[in-house]
N, C-alpha and C positions, 0 to 999 in steps of 0.2 A: 504493500500500500504506500502511496506517495505521501510524504510528510508535507503538510501544508501549514501555513501560518494561521493564526486564530481568525483573522479577518476573512480569509478565503474559506475556512471551514464554516464559519458562521454564515457567510453568504450562501454557501452550498446548502447548508441545512435549511435556511430560509426558502431557497428555491425549491428544495425537495418538499417542504411543508406546503408551499403554494400549489405545487403539482398535485400533491395528495388531496388537498381541498378541492381543486378543480375536478379531479377524477371522481371524488365522492359526489360532488354536485351533479356532474354529468350522469353518473350512475343513477342517482336519485331521480333526476329529471326523466331519464329514459324509463325507469321503473314505474314512475307515476304516470308518465305520458302514454303508456300502452293500455 
């Protein structure tokens, strides 16, 4: 695993969290929309 500085790691975690939220929202919308 590549060693990253704290800022890069924090940014990466934030991005991952955003992606997870979007995926959950899209899943929810598709589930309700059917």
